[in-house]
C-alpha positions, 0 to 999 in steps of 0.5 A, a space after each residue: 574733458 566730458 561735461 556732466 549733466 542729469 536729465 530729468 525725464 516724465 517717462 522711459 525713453 525706449 523706445 522712443 515710440 511717441 511725441 516727446 519721448 522720441 525727443 528726450 531719446 534722441 537729445 540725449 543721444 545727441 549729447 552723448 556724441 557731443 561727449 556730454 555724460 548724462 545721468 538718467 532721471 526718469 519717472 515711470 509706473 515701473 522700472 525698465 531696462 535698456 541696454 541701448 539707454 545705458 550705453 549713451 547715459 553714465 547713470 540711469 535712475 528710476 522713481 515711481 510715479 505717484 498718485 497724489 493723496 486725497 488731502 492734496 486735492 488743494 494743492 497748488 502745484 499741477 496735478 501732473 507734477 503731483 505724480 512726479 515728486 521724489 526726496 529720493 531724487 533730490 538726494 540724487 542732484 544733490 549729491 554733485 553740483 552737476 546743471 540740471 535739465 528737466 524735460 517738461 515743467 512736470 517733472 520740474 518740482 524739485 527745481 525749488 527745494 532748497 538743497 538745489 539752490 546751487 545748482 544750474 537748472 533749464 527746463 526743455 519745455 514741450 508745450 505751453 502747458 496752460 494753454 494746451 490744457 485750456 484748449 483740452 478742457 474746451 475739446 473734453 466732452 467728459 464733464 469730469 475730465 473737462 474740470 480737470 483740465 481746467 484746475 490744471 490750466 490755472 496751477 500751470 498758470 500759477 505754477 509758471 510765476 516761476 518759471 523765472 528761477 531757472 538758468 534757461 529755458 529750451 522752447 520747441 518755436 518762436 510761438 513758444 519763445 513769445 508764450 514764455 517770455 514774460 516768464 523768463 529773459 533767456 529762452 533758447 529756440 532748440 527745435 525738437 529732436 528725432 530720428 532723421 538724418 535725411 529725406 526718403 520720399 519715393 518717387 511716383 504718385 502714392 493712390 491714398 490719403 494718410 492720417 495717423 496717430 494715436 487714436 485714444 487722443 481725444 484730437 486725432 478722434 476727432 480728426 477720424 470722425 472728420 474724415 469718416 464724416 466729410 472728407 470721405 463722403 465728400 470725396 469719394 472717389 479718394 481713399 482713406 487709410 487711417 493708422 494708429 493705435 487704440 482705435 475705439 472698434 465702434 469707430 473702426 466699424 463705422 470707418 469701414 463703412 465709409 471706405 475707410 481703410 484702418 491700420 491698427 498698431 503699425 509697428 515704426 517700420 510699417 508706419 514709414 512704409 505707409 508714410 512713404 506709400 501715401 500720396 497725401 499725408 494729413 495733419 489736423 488737430 483743435 489743440 496747439 500742442 507744440 511741433 508734432 512728431 508726427 509732421 517731422 516724420 511725414 517731412 521725411 517720409 511723405 510726398 506731400 503734407 496737407 496741414 491747418 495751422 495749429 499743427 504747425 504753430 506758425 513755424 517755420 515748417 509751415 513753408 513745407 506743407 500744404 496749409 487749409 483749415 477749413 474742409 473746404 480748403 483741405 478738399 481743394 488741397 487734396 484735388 490739387 495734389 492727388 496725382 502730383 509727383 513731388 518735386 526735386 526741388 522740394 525734396 531739396 529744401 527739405 534736406 536742407 531742412 534736416 541739414 540744417 535747422 532740424 540738424 540734431 547735432 547742430 540743435 544739441 551744441 547750443 543746448 551745450 554752449 548755453 548750459 556750459 
């Protein structure tokens, strides 16, 4: 008998083109393959259609994201949650007693309503949200945005007191489990869901160092500027490439002057080829924000990965990358790896990782066993 499950998503999960949504889409796909009848509820600016998504969901329901009204400026709810409240969602969830999986804290407002008090409710924690907001506040230069992040931090901390009301939490890493352990006694690690089944690393030596990411995000923008200002200057004989979307034209011109090649808005296939052709992929962030999907992509495609601790979150994945946290350490690792091929042992170890810890089917089974 197929098991029914409501999933409430913060965005439309198709096409799976960025971090959290990739996790949602491949989780739905894996659950469907294991016999779960998924009833998807999603928030977005407008309704979107996808035959592929409809084929793996029993039903799909759209709810418009809303703007908080001025009277809610003193609300205790996180701002991202205020945009994802909907009475019709509550009514649809209350029509039956199917268990509910909320994707992210900001989708879970309905979990505390009286209409759903008898439902089994689970929360997928994509981040330690309060800590993430605090780190964003530290790095944000715009005064208004900085204070918005500070408000979000306090409101999220306040709301996290309600997590005890969930039947369980699914977190990404041991570090996240430690963060949430005082909020809920039932916490299970379910690593990030993704598109990969095996490692596809090319033989030979690549001829450049790659950084990729959404360059409208402050932390990625800061890394691009660091490559321009420091790495490319200190390593003039190394070719650097930066790939991503939303690159500011002034930064693009600056990067070109520093002999850093920019690849704007690459397709999924182009990004795969860029990662495969690189000798080294760099990961670096000042903001700890869960397990990065680009780390998973790099494990599947890259010859070598150099990462700081923030990007691997003290997880088991840290043993599959070279760790560097200062500019000098990055330079040392780049020099060490620039002419080194990937060994068969490294590829075998990564393939084992995707068959075991990062196996979508195994991790979906863990979720099913916990919910039912």
